[in-house]
C-alpha positions as CSV (number, residue, x, y, z in Angstrom):
1,M,-12.2,98.6,29.1
2,S,-12.7,96.6,26.0
3,S,-10.7,96.5,22.8
4,S,-11.7,95.6,19.3
5,D,-11.3,91.9,20.2
6,D,-14.2,92.1,22.6
7,N,-16.8,92.3,19.9
8,D,-17.6,89.0,18.2
9,Y,-20.3,90.3,16.0
10,Q,-19.5,90.9,12.4
11,Q,-22.0,92.1,9.8
12,E,-22.3,89.8,6.8
13,E,-23.3,90.9,3.3
14,N,-27.0,91.2,2.7
15,D,-27.7,90.8,-1.0
16,E,-31.4,90.9,-0.7
17,Y,-31.5,94.6,-1.5
18,G,-29.0,94.6,-4.3
19,D,-26.1,96.9,-3.4
20,G,-27.7,97.7,0.0
21,E,-25.2,96.0,2.1
22,A,-25.8,96.6,5.8
23,D,-23.8,99.5,7.2
24,Y,-21.6,99.0,10.2
25,Y,-18.6,100.6,11.7
26,D,-15.1,99.1,11.9
27,E,-13.4,100.2,15.1
28,E,-10.0,99.0,13.7
29,Q,-10.0,102.0,11.4
30,D,-8.2,105.1,12.5
31,Q,-7.6,103.8,16.0
32,G,-11.2,103.9,17.2
33,N,-12.6,106.5,14.9
34,Y,-15.4,104.7,13.3
35,V,-15.5,104.6,9.5
36,D,-18.6,103.7,7.5
37,Q,-17.9,100.5,5.6
38,G,-21.2,100.3,3.7
39,N,-22.6,102.4,0.9
40,Q,-23.8,105.2,3.2
41,E,-22.2,107.9,1.0
42,G,-24.0,106.7,-2.1
43,Y,-27.2,106.4,-0.1
44,E,-27.0,110.0,1.0
45,E,-26.5,111.2,-2.5
46,E,-29.4,109.0,-3.9
47,Y,-31.8,110.3,-1.3
48,E,-30.6,113.8,-0.7
49,D,-34.0,115.3,-1.4
50,Q,-35.7,113.1,1.2
51,P,-37.4,115.2,4.0
52,E,-35.6,115.2,7.4
53,G,-36.6,112.2,9.4
54,D,-37.8,110.2,6.4
55,Y,-35.8,107.1,5.4
56,P,-36.5,104.9,2.4
57,P,-38.0,101.5,3.3
58,D,-35.0,99.6,2.0
59,E,-32.4,101.5,4.1
60,Q,-30.0,99.1,5.8
61,E,-29.4,99.4,9.5
62,Q,-26.0,100.1,11.0
63,Y,-24.2,98.1,13.7
64,H,-22.0,100.3,15.9
65,P,-19.8,98.3,18.3
66,G,-19.9,99.6,21.9
67,Y,-17.1,99.5,24.4
68,H,-18.5,97.7,27.4
69,N,-17.3,94.2,27.8
70,Q,-14.1,94.4,29.7
71,E,-12.2,97.2,31.3
72,A,-8.4,97.3,31.8
73,E,-7.1,97.4,35.3
74,P,-6.9,101.0,36.4
75,E,-3.1,101.3,35.7
76,E,-3.4,99.6,32.3
77,V,-5.2,102.1,30.1
78,P,-4.1,101.7,26.5
79,V,-2.5,104.8,24.9
80,M,-4.9,104.7,21.9
81,A,-7.9,105.0,24.2
82,Q,-6.7,107.8,26.4
83,Q,-8.4,110.6,24.5
84,Q,-11.8,108.9,24.8
85,Y,-11.3,107.7,28.4
86,D,-13.6,109.6,30.8
87,A,-14.1,110.0,34.5
88,G,-16.2,106.8,34.5
89,G,-13.4,104.7,33.2
90,E,-15.2,103.5,30.1
91,V,-14.6,104.4,26.5
92,H,-17.7,105.7,24.7
93,P,-18.2,105.2,21.0
94,P,-18.5,108.4,19.0
95,L,-22.1,109.7,19.2
96,S,-24.2,110.6,16.2
97,F,-25.3,114.1,17.1
98,D,-27.6,114.2,14.1
99,G,-29.6,111.5,15.8
100,L,-29.2,112.6,19.4
101,F,-30.0,116.2,18.8
102,K,-32.5,116.0,16.0
103,G,-34.8,119.1,16.1
104,A,-32.9,120.5,19.2
105,L,-33.1,124.0,17.7
106,D,-36.8,124.0,17.2
107,G,-38.3,127.0,18.9
108,F,-35.1,129.0,19.0
109,G,-35.7,131.1,15.9
110,G,-33.0,130.6,13.4
111,G,-31.0,128.5,15.7
112,T,-28.0,130.8,16.0
113,M,-26.3,131.6,19.3
114,G,-27.9,135.0,19.1
115,D,-31.4,133.4,18.7
116,I,-30.8,131.2,21.6
117,V,-29.7,134.0,23.8
118,G,-32.8,136.0,22.8
119,T,-34.9,133.0,23.7
120,I,-33.3,132.9,27.1
121,G,-34.2,136.5,27.6
122,K,-37.8,135.8,26.7
123,I,-38.0,132.8,29.0
124,T,-36.5,134.7,32.0
125,G,-38.3,138.0,31.5
126,G,-35.0,139.7,30.6
127,Q,-33.2,138.4,33.7
128,G,-31.0,136.1,31.6
129,G,-30.7,133.4,34.3
130,I,-32.2,129.9,34.1
131,S,-31.9,126.9,36.5
132,N,-34.2,124.7,38.5
133,M,-34.5,123.7,42.2
134,L,-32.8,120.4,41.9
135,A,-29.9,121.6,39.8
136,S,-29.2,124.8,41.9
137,G,-29.6,123.2,45.3
138,G,-32.7,125.3,46.0
139,L,-34.4,122.4,47.8
140,E,-31.7,122.6,50.5
141,G,-32.6,126.3,51.0
142,L,-36.2,125.4,51.3
143,A,-35.3,122.7,53.9
144,S,-33.3,125.3,55.8
145,G,-36.3,127.6,55.8
146,L,-38.6,124.9,57.1
147,I,-36.3,124.2,60.0
148,A,-35.5,127.8,60.8
149,N,-39.3,128.7,60.8
150,A,-40.2,125.5,62.7
151,A,-42.5,124.6,59.9
152,H,-41.3,121.0,60.0
153,Q,-42.2,119.4,63.3
154,F,-39.4,117.0,64.2
155,L,-40.7,113.9,65.9
156,G,-37.7,111.7,65.9
157,V,-34.6,113.7,65.2
158,N,-33.0,116.7,66.9
159,P,-32.6,119.2,64.0
160,E,-29.5,120.8,65.5
161,T,-27.5,117.6,66.1
162,G,-29.1,115.1,63.8
163,K,-29.4,112.7,66.8
164,I,-32.4,110.5,67.4
165,I,-34.3,112.0,70.3
166,G,-34.4,109.7,73.3
167,A,-31.8,107.2,71.9
168,I,-29.7,105.6,74.6
169,A,-26.4,106.3,72.8
170,G,-27.6,109.5,71.2
171,N,-27.2,107.9,67.8
172,I,-25.2,110.2,65.4
173,I,-26.7,109.0,62.2
174,F,-23.5,108.5,60.2
175,N,-21.4,108.1,63.3
176,L,-19.0,111.0,63.2
177,G,-17.3,109.9,66.3
178,G,-18.8,112.5,68.5
179,K,-18.2,115.4,66.1
180,D,-20.8,117.8,64.9
181,N,-23.2,116.0,62.5
182,S,-22.8,116.9,58.8
183,L,-26.2,115.5,57.8
184,S,-27.7,118.2,55.6
185,N,-31.1,119.8,56.3
186,I,-32.7,117.7,53.6
187,G,-31.1,114.6,55.2
188,K,-32.5,115.5,58.7
189,I,-36.0,115.9,57.3
190,V,-35.8,112.7,55.3
191,L,-34.5,110.8,58.4
192,D,-37.1,112.3,60.6
193,N,-39.9,111.3,58.2
194,L,-38.6,107.8,58.0
195,I,-38.3,107.4,61.8
196,S,-41.6,109.0,62.5
197,G,-43.4,107.0,59.9
198,K,-44.5,110.0,57.8
199,Y,-42.7,108.6,54.8
200,H,-42.4,104.9,53.9
201,R,-40.4,104.1,50.7
202,K,-42.1,101.8,48.3
203,V,-39.5,99.3,47.3
204,D,-39.5,95.7,46.1
205,P,-37.4,92.9,47.7
206,F,-34.3,92.2,45.6
207,V,-34.5,89.0,43.6
208,S,-31.5,88.0,41.5
209,P,-31.5,85.7,38.4
210,T,-28.2,84.2,39.6
211,L,-28.2,84.4,43.4
212,P,-30.4,82.5,46.0
213,S,-33.3,84.5,47.4
214,F,-34.3,84.7,51.0
215,N,-36.7,87.7,50.7
216,L,-34.6,89.7,53.1
217,D,-36.2,92.6,54.9
218,F,-33.7,95.1,56.4
219,H,-35.7,96.2,59.4
220,A,-36.9,92.7,60.3
221,E,-33.5,91.2,59.9
222,R,-31.9,93.9,62.0
223,E,-34.4,93.5,64.8
224,K,-33.9,89.7,64.7
225,C,-30.1,90.2,65.0
226,L,-30.4,92.7,67.8
227,R,-32.8,90.4,69.7
228,E,-30.5,87.4,69.3
229,R,-27.4,89.6,70.0
230,R,-25.5,88.5,66.8
231,L,-24.1,90.2,63.7
232,F,-25.9,89.7,60.4
233,E,-24.4,87.4,57.8
234,D,-25.9,87.6,54.3
235,P,-27.1,84.2,53.1
236,E,-27.6,85.6,49.5
237,F,-24.2,87.1,49.1
238,P,-21.9,85.3,51.5
239,P,-18.2,85.9,52.0
240,V,-17.1,83.3,49.5
241,D,-15.4,83.2,46.1
242,R,-18.6,83.3,44.0
243,S,-19.4,86.7,45.5
244,L,-16.0,87.9,44.2
245,Y,-15.8,86.4,40.7
246,Y,-17.2,84.1,38.2
247,S,-14.2,83.6,35.9
248,N,-11.2,85.6,36.9
249,P,-10.1,85.2,40.6
250,P,-8.4,88.1,42.3
251,K,-4.6,88.2,42.1
252,M,-4.3,88.5,45.9
253,R,-5.5,86.5,48.9
254,I,-8.8,87.9,50.1
255,E,-10.0,88.0,53.6
256,W,-13.5,89.2,54.5
257,K,-13.5,91.5,57.5
258,R,-16.0,93.8,59.2
259,P,-15.1,97.4,59.6
260,S,-14.9,97.0,63.3
261,V,-12.0,94.6,62.7
262,I,-10.3,96.8,60.1
263,I,-10.3,99.9,62.3
264,L,-11.6,100.8,65.7
265,L,-13.1,104.3,65.1
266,L,-15.8,103.8,62.5
267,F,-17.6,106.2,60.2
268,L,-20.3,105.5,57.6
269,L,-19.7,109.0,56.4
270,H,-16.7,111.0,57.7
271,E,-16.5,114.8,57.4
272,F,-19.0,116.2,54.9
273,Y,-16.5,116.5,52.0
274,C,-15.1,113.0,52.5
275,R,-18.1,111.3,51.1
276,F,-17.3,112.7,47.7
277,D,-13.7,111.6,48.0
278,V,-14.0,108.1,46.7
279,V,-10.9,106.1,45.6
280,Q,-11.0,103.2,43.1
281,G,-9.5,99.9,44.2
282,A,-8.3,96.9,42.3
283,L,-11.6,96.5,40.4
284,G,-12.1,98.1,37.0
285,D,-15.3,100.0,38.0
286,C,-14.3,103.6,38.0
287,W,-17.5,104.2,35.9
288,L,-19.3,103.4,39.2
289,L,-17.0,105.7,41.1
290,A,-17.9,108.6,38.8
291,A,-21.6,107.9,39.2
292,A,-21.3,107.8,43.0
293,A,-19.6,111.2,43.0
294,N,-22.5,112.5,40.9
295,L,-25.0,111.0,43.2
296,T,-23.6,112.8,46.2
297,L,-24.0,116.2,44.5
298,R,-27.7,116.2,45.4
299,D,-29.0,115.1,48.8
300,E,-32.6,114.6,47.6
301,L,-31.3,111.8,45.3
302,F,-28.5,110.6,47.6
303,Y,-30.9,109.7,50.4
304,R,-33.0,107.6,48.1
305,V,-30.1,105.3,47.5
306,V,-28.4,105.5,51.0
307,P,-31.3,105.5,53.5
308,P,-30.2,107.5,56.6
309,D,-31.8,105.1,59.1
310,Q,-28.6,103.0,59.6
311,S,-25.2,103.5,61.3
312,F,-22.3,101.8,63.1
313,T,-23.6,102.9,66.5
314,E,-27.3,102.9,67.2
315,N,-28.9,99.5,66.5
316,Y,-25.8,98.3,64.8
317,A,-26.0,94.7,63.8
318,G,-23.6,94.3,60.9
319,I,-26.5,94.9,58.4
320,F,-27.0,97.7,55.9
321,H,-29.2,98.4,53.0
322,F,-29.1,100.4,49.7
323,Q,-31.8,101.0,47.2
324,F,-31.4,101.0,43.5
325,W,-33.6,101.5,40.4
326,R,-33.7,98.2,38.6
327,Y,-35.3,98.0,35.2
328,G,-38.3,100.1,36.1
329,K,-38.7,99.3,39.8
330,W,-36.8,100.3,43.0
331,V,-35.4,97.4,45.0
332,D,-33.9,97.2,48.5
333,V,-30.5,95.4,48.6
334,V,-29.6,94.1,52.0
335,I,-26.0,93.3,52.8
336,D,-23.7,92.5,55.7
337,D,-20.6,94.6,56.3
338,L,-18.0,91.9,55.7
339,L,-15.7,93.5,53.1
340,P,-12.9,92.1,50.9
341,T,-9.5,93.0,52.3
342,H,-5.9,92.1,51.7
343,N,-3.3,92.6,54.4
344,G,-5.9,94.3,56.5
345,K,-6.8,96.9,53.8
346,L,-9.8,97.3,51.6
347,V,-9.2,95.8,48.2
348,Y,-11.9,97.6,46.2
349,M,-13.6,101.0,46.3
350,H,-12.8,102.9,49.5
351,S,-12.3,106.4,51.0
352,P,-8.9,107.9,51.5
353,E,-10.0,108.2,55.1
354,S,-9.3,104.7,56.4
355,N,-12.2,104.9,58.9
356,S,-15.0,105.9,56.4
357,F,-16.9,103.0,54.8
358,W,-19.8,104.5,52.9
359,S,-18.3,103.9,49.4
360,A,-17.1,100.3,50.2
361,L,-20.6,99.3,51.4
362,L,-22.3,101.0,48.4
363,E,-20.0,99.1,46.1
364,K,-20.7,95.8,47.8
365,A,-24.5,96.3,47.5
366,Y,-24.1,97.2,43.8
367,A,-21.9,94.1,43.3
368,K,-24.7,92.0,44.9
369,L,-27.2,93.7,42.6
370,Y,-25.3,92.3,39.6
371,G,-24.1,89.0,41.1
372,S,-20.4,89.5,42.0
373,Y,-17.6,92.1,42.2
374,E,-16.2,90.8,38.9
375,A,-19.6,91.6,37.2
376,L,-18.8,95.3,37.8
377,K,-15.8,95.3,35.5
378,G,-16.3,97.7,32.6
379,G,-19.4,99.8,32.2
380,S,-20.9,103.2,31.5
381,T,-21.3,106.0,34.1
382,A,-24.7,106.6,32.6
383,E,-25.7,103.0,33.5
384,A,-24.9,103.5,37.1
385,L,-26.5,107.0,37.2
386,E,-29.7,105.5,36.0
387,D,-29.5,102.8,38.7
388,F,-29.0,105.5,41.3
389,S,-31.7,108.0,40.1
390,G,-34.3,106.2,38.0
391,G,-33.8,108.9,35.5
392,L,-33.1,108.6,31.8
393,I,-29.5,109.5,31.1
394,E,-28.0,111.0,28.0
395,Y,-24.2,111.2,27.6
396,F,-22.4,113.7,25.4
397,D,-18.9,114.3,24.1
398,L,-18.5,118.1,24.3
399,H,-15.8,118.2,21.7
400,E,-18.1,116.5,19.2
401,A,-21.4,118.1,19.9
402,P,-22.6,121.2,17.9
403,K,-22.3,124.3,20.2
404,E,-25.7,125.7,19.5
405,Q,-27.5,122.4,20.0
406,L,-25.7,121.9,23.3
407,L,-26.8,125.3,24.6
408,A,-30.4,124.6,23.5
409,L,-30.3,121.3,25.3
410,L,-29.1,123.0,28.5
411,V,-31.9,125.6,28.3
412,R,-34.6,123.1,27.7
413,G,-33.2,120.7,30.3
414,F,-33.2,123.3,33.1
415,Q,-36.8,124.1,32.2
416,M,-37.8,120.4,32.4
417,G,-36.1,119.8,35.8
418,S,-33.2,117.9,34.4
419,L,-29.8,117.6,36.1
420,F,-26.5,118.1,34.4
421,G,-23.0,116.9,35.3
422,C,-19.7,117.3,33.5
423,S,-16.1,116.0,33.7
424,I,-12.6,116.1,32.1
425,D,-11.2,112.8,31.0
426,A,-9.1,111.1,33.7
427,D,-5.3,110.9,33.5
428,P,-4.6,107.2,33.6
429,Q,-1.3,107.9,35.4
430,E,-2.7,110.1,38.2
431,T,-5.9,110.0,40.1
432,E,-7.8,113.3,40.0
433,A,-4.9,115.3,38.6
434,R,-5.2,119.0,39.4
435,L,-4.7,121.3,36.4
436,D,-3.2,124.8,36.4
437,N,-6.6,126.3,35.6
438,G,-8.0,125.0,38.9
439,L,-10.0,122.2,37.4
440,V,-9.5,118.5,38.3
441,R,-9.3,115.6,35.8
442,G,-11.4,112.5,36.3
443,H,-13.7,114.4,38.7
444,A,-17.4,114.8,38.6
445,Y,-18.8,118.4,38.6
446,S,-22.5,119.5,38.4
447,I,-23.9,122.4,36.3
448,T,-26.2,124.4,38.5
449,A,-27.3,127.4,36.4
450,L,-27.0,129.3,33.1
451,Q,-26.8,133.1,32.8
452,T,-26.4,135.7,30.1
453,V,-24.4,138.8,31.0
454,N,-22.7,141.7,29.3
455,G,-18.9,141.2,29.3
456,P,-15.8,142.7,27.7
457,H,-16.7,141.1,24.4
458,G,-20.4,141.7,24.4
459,E,-23.2,139.4,25.5
460,T,-21.8,136.3,27.1
461,V,-23.3,133.0,28.1
462,L,-22.1,131.8,31.5
463,L,-22.5,128.5,33.3
464,R,-22.4,128.1,37.1
465,I,-20.5,124.9,38.0
466,R,-20.0,123.2,41.3
467,N,-17.0,121.1,42.5
468,P,-18.4,118.7,45.1
469,W,-15.3,119.1,47.3
470,G,-16.8,122.5,48.3
471,N,-13.4,124.1,48.8
472,E,-11.1,126.5,47.1
473,Q,-10.4,124.1,44.2
474,E,-12.2,126.2,41.5
475,W,-11.7,127.4,38.0
476,N,-9.3,130.4,38.0
477,G,-9.7,131.6,34.4
478,A,-12.1,134.2,32.9
479,W,-15.2,134.8,34.9
480,G,-13.8,132.8,37.9
481,D,-14.1,134.2,41.4
482,G,-13.0,137.9,41.5
483,S,-11.9,138.0,37.9
484,S,-11.8,141.3,36.0
485,E,-14.7,140.3,33.7
486,W,-17.1,140.9,36.6
487,N,-16.4,144.6,36.4
488,Y,-18.6,144.8,33.3
489,V,-21.7,143.4,35.2
490,T,-24.0,145.8,36.9
491,A,-24.5,145.6,40.7
492,D,-28.2,144.9,40.1
493,Q,-27.4,141.8,38.0
494,K,-24.8,140.6,40.4
495,H,-27.5,140.8,43.1
496,A,-30.0,139.0,41.0
497,M,-27.4,136.2,40.4
498,N,-26.8,136.0,44.1
499,L,-23.1,136.3,43.2
500,S,-20.5,135.6,45.9
501,F,-16.8,134.8,45.7
502,N,-16.2,132.2,48.4
503,A,-14.0,129.1,48.6
504,D,-17.0,126.9,48.3
505,G,-16.3,125.0,45.1
506,E,-18.9,126.9,43.1
507,F,-17.7,129.1,40.2
508,W,-18.8,130.7,36.9
509,M,-17.1,130.2,33.5
510,S,-18.1,131.2,30.0
511,F,-19.9,128.6,27.8
512,D,-17.0,128.8,25.3
513,D,-14.4,128.0,28.0
514,F,-16.7,125.2,29.3
515,L,-16.7,123.6,25.9
516,R,-13.0,123.9,25.5
517,E,-12.0,122.7,29.0
518,F,-14.5,120.0,29.8
519,Q,-15.0,116.9,27.7
520,R,-18.0,115.0,28.9
521,M,-21.5,116.0,29.9
522,E,-24.4,113.8,31.2
523,N,-28.0,114.9,31.3
524,C,-30.2,113.1,33.9
525,N,-33.9,113.5,32.8
526,L,-36.2,112.8,35.8
527,G,-39.7,111.5,35.3
528,P,-42.7,112.9,37.3
529,E,-42.6,109.9,39.7
530,V,-39.1,110.9,40.8
531,L,-40.2,114.5,41.6
532,D,-43.3,113.1,43.4
533,E,-41.2,110.9,45.6
534,I,-38.8,113.7,46.4
535,H,-41.8,115.7,47.6
536,Q,-43.0,112.7,49.7
537,M,-39.6,112.3,51.3
538,T,-38.9,115.9,52.1
539,G,-42.2,117.8,52.0
540,L,-40.5,120.0,49.4
541,S,-41.6,120.5,45.9
542,E,-39.8,121.2,42.6
543,T,-42.1,122.7,40.0
544,P,-40.2,123.1,36.7
545,K,-41.7,125.2,33.9
546,S,-42.8,122.0,32.3
547,A,-42.2,118.4,33.2
548,W,-41.6,115.2,31.4
549,T,-44.4,112.7,31.0
550,N,-43.3,109.2,30.5
551,F,-44.3,105.8,29.4
552,M,-42.6,102.5,30.3
553,A,-43.2,99.0,29.1
554,D,-41.6,95.6,29.4
555,G,-41.0,93.4,26.4
556,S,-38.9,90.5,25.1
557,W,-37.4,89.1,22.0
558,Q,-38.1,85.3,22.0
559,R,-37.7,82.7,19.3
560,A,-40.4,80.5,20.7
561,L,-42.9,83.3,20.6
562,G,-41.8,84.5,17.2
563,T,-40.9,88.0,18.5
564,A,-37.1,88.0,17.7
565,G,-37.4,89.5,14.3
566,G,-34.1,91.4,14.0
567,C,-33.6,94.8,12.4
568,R,-35.1,96.2,9.1
569,N,-32.3,94.4,7.1
570,H,-34.6,91.4,7.6
571,I,-37.8,92.8,6.3
572,E,-39.7,89.5,6.4
573,T,-39.2,89.0,10.1
574,F,-38.9,92.6,11.3
575,P,-42.7,93.0,11.8
576,H,-42.6,90.1,14.3
577,N,-40.8,92.3,16.8
578,P,-42.7,93.8,19.8
579,Q,-44.5,97.0,18.7
580,F,-45.7,99.9,20.9
581,S,-48.2,102.5,19.9
582,T,-47.8,106.0,21.4
583,T,-50.1,109.0,20.9
584,I,-48.5,112.4,21.9
585,T,-50.7,115.5,22.4
586,I,-50.3,119.0,23.6
587,N,-52.9,120.7,25.7
588,G,-53.3,123.7,27.9
589,S,-52.5,121.8,31.1
590,H,-49.3,120.2,29.8
591,S,-47.8,122.2,27.0
592,S,-44.5,122.1,25.3
593,V,-41.9,124.5,26.6
594,E,-40.8,125.2,23.0
595,Q,-44.2,126.7,22.0
596,D,-43.7,125.9,18.4
597,G,-46.3,123.2,18.0
598,K,-43.9,120.3,18.2
599,V,-42.9,118.0,21.2
600,T,-39.6,116.7,22.3
601,V,-39.3,113.0,22.7
602,I,-36.5,110.9,24.2
603,C,-36.8,107.2,23.5
604,A,-34.6,104.5,25.1
605,V,-34.5,100.7,24.9
606,L,-32.7,99.0,27.7
607,Q,-31.8,95.3,27.6
608,K,-32.2,93.6,31.0
609,Y,-30.1,91.2,33.0
610,R,-27.2,91.1,30.6
611,R,-24.5,92.1,33.2
612,E,-25.9,89.6,35.7
613,L,-25.9,86.8,33.1
614,R,-22.2,87.2,32.2
615,V,-21.7,84.4,34.6
616,R,-23.6,82.2,32.1
617,G,-21.6,83.5,29.2
618,L,-24.1,86.1,27.9
619,D,-23.4,89.7,27.2
620,T,-25.2,92.7,25.7
621,L,-26.6,92.4,22.2
622,P,-26.6,95.0,19.4
623,I,-30.0,96.7,19.8
624,G,-31.8,99.7,18.4
625,F,-35.3,100.9,17.5
626,V,-37.3,102.7,14.8
627,V,-40.2,105.1,15.2
628,Y,-42.9,105.3,12.5
629,P,-45.7,107.9,12.2
630,V,-49.1,106.3,11.7
631,N,-52.7,107.1,11.4
632,R,-55.0,106.0,14.1
633,A,-56.8,103.8,11.6
634,E,-53.6,102.0,10.8
635,I,-53.3,100.6,14.4
636,G,-57.0,99.7,14.4
637,Y,-57.9,97.8,17.5
638,G,-54.4,97.5,18.9
639,T,-53.0,95.0,16.5
640,K,-49.5,94.9,15.2
641,L,-48.6,96.5,11.9
642,N,-47.8,93.9,9.2
643,G,-45.1,93.6,6.5
644,N,-47.1,95.6,4.0
645,F,-46.9,98.7,6.2
646,F,-43.1,98.4,6.8
647,E,-42.3,97.8,3.1
648,H,-43.5,101.4,2.3
649,A,-43.3,103.3,5.6
650,K,-41.1,106.2,6.3
651,T,-39.6,106.7,9.7
652,A,-40.1,109.6,12.1
653,A,-36.9,108.8,14.0
654,K,-34.6,106.0,14.9
655,S,-31.6,105.1,17.1
656,P,-28.4,106.4,15.5
657,S,-27.2,102.9,15.1
658,F,-27.4,99.4,16.6
659,V,-25.0,99.2,19.4
660,D,-24.1,96.5,22.0
661,L,-24.5,98.6,25.1
662,R,-27.1,98.2,27.9
663,E,-29.2,101.0,26.5
664,V,-29.7,102.9,23.3
665,T,-31.2,106.4,23.3
666,A,-32.3,109.0,20.8
667,R,-33.8,112.5,21.3
668,F,-36.0,114.0,18.6
669,R,-38.7,116.5,17.8
670,V,-42.0,115.6,16.1
671,P,-45.4,117.0,15.7
672,P,-48.1,115.7,18.0
673,G,-49.7,112.6,16.7
674,S,-49.6,108.8,16.7
675,Y,-46.4,106.8,16.4
676,V,-45.3,103.1,16.5
677,I,-42.0,102.2,18.1
678,V,-40.3,98.9,17.1
679,P,-37.3,97.9,19.3
680,S,-35.2,95.0,17.9
681,T,-31.9,93.3,18.0
682,F,-29.6,93.7,15.0
683,E,-29.8,90.0,14.0
684,P,-33.0,87.9,14.1
685,N,-33.4,85.0,16.6
686,E,-31.4,86.7,19.3
687,E,-33.2,86.6,22.7
688,A,-33.3,89.1,25.5
689,E,-35.8,91.0,27.8
690,F,-36.0,94.7,27.4
691,L,-37.5,97.9,28.9
692,L,-38.8,100.6,26.7
693,R,-39.0,104.1,28.1
694,V,-40.4,107.2,26.3
695,F,-40.1,110.7,27.8
696,S,-42.0,113.6,26.2
697,S,-42.8,117.2,26.7
698,G,-46.3,116.5,25.6
699,Q,-48.8,114.0,27.1
700,I,-48.4,110.3,26.2
701,Q,-51.0,107.6,25.7
702,A,-49.4,104.3,24.9
703,M,-50.1,100.6,24.6
704,T,-48.5,97.4,23.5
705,L,-49.7,96.2,20.1
706,Q,-50.8,92.5,20.0
């Protein structure tokens, strides 16, 4: 975790616009509660009649320091940070919900809770329940049906045991030591499709900007090792000091050992629940731990990262592979199973079961992705979730967000096939502390459905939430399993909700209780390519009411090319930044779920390779973006807009502030039309590569302006 000393950037006065000194936030004020140090108050008064979304051309940008550079050791959480310290271990800066939720209530009548509940009724035909296949686990039910009806013809895997048919040792895929296999039905189908050749994952070889590259291919290397009867040793990420650290060596003596040396009875995954039970070690990467727990909530995403075609038994050669989304592409990261230990015990992430090694191997592959274990110190759970899913992640503080806008976000998100997770801030003194109300601190939950019912106090909005432990550790307050509130719900509605009271980790609670008890929520927006690949992997389809369309483009800010123009505070050089034209339309085949003539847009700018390049003294830069409405004639033949345009142009949207995190994101609602997006660093002449992503409920046509 970083403190205020981690940020070296300091905004200087900009007298070019008279009193318009650039706005920034001083994190030393009020112990982390950011205070505007510029003339923003005066600006708001001067332009109070400005239409929403329109900003005067001389408005000065804000720099908002992000917490990301370093993280304290797990036991050294500063007291001042505790109320902002989440399950991921990072401290998030306060979010500007005016920016993040702009237009969120469009299409919900007057935007009151009653209007939103009424809209839910219209959407669901009066049933009041809304979810999607991915969020609710419906794909697992479809997979069970395929197996039960023999609709999926298994070629390589026994669907009852999960064993490879005809294998000499009867390979139990995750080596459960002869116990019944806990591989889910989705996992069995994915594994069979991989083994039989029905499905072949399109991934690129992993190439690092800081590590040597040998173009490792998992299957070819494994076959070579088996043929030569030796265990694999990774030439790209060897068991040496540079794989551990680049500046701060561990405080203990490290020995690299294979799991077969650490313990005799090996498991890649132990009992089903144990794969969620991940323990942080000596590294400050609990942000990664939280993302791993979220990943395991959904098998269709889990098996994209952890291919099920590997184990400690069948064809074991000391080699494993994991697949991550990396700046727009999926890469296959091959590792050996030599793990850092001290006194015979794993030093970093591990399972409380000493003979389960899934989390330790995942962490090693992720450390290789970024160059070393030390490179994983400090980060955002959203960052790791994106690397695990390929989705676009939004992160929200539930105690800061407007209630109506959060509910609207959940409704639209379920319609668009999005996934939601939530958590309560961790107790720095106790790992996964259990509360009297049945909830667990520092623990990742998923939100699986939304329902309106008649309760003792009238119409009530409920959320169905899942604890990945899958046991009796559930919410025991109002609307929990067997609570008296359910007496007000009719038998027909209970049946429609498929209501059951089992010790399965899934429970209902009111939306109001959710906002009071939980503190963080993440929204994983999945693009159409993710849904397509899930279908290819499993043969199962998720068809949300609508779906995101997306656009993705690479860019860079380079001094030599004159494309490092800085933010709008530097109006002479700002037009030199890369510019991207997008035209968003609504038509009958791909219409907005809001049905109000506008489209939802999520725009994100991600700076590449900054974590990897810490070894060279580089770190994330303050970045942001601005979106301008344009006429088609203004972008002509695909050429950049010039300074004359920006001197008078009004904005349609922008990032809430410039922040030195890996990615900045804003959600907004606009009419269909043409727009130009200008990503930039805060200061001119700062260099970095970036990835621009745009998700929309309408159709997108886009290009890079030259």
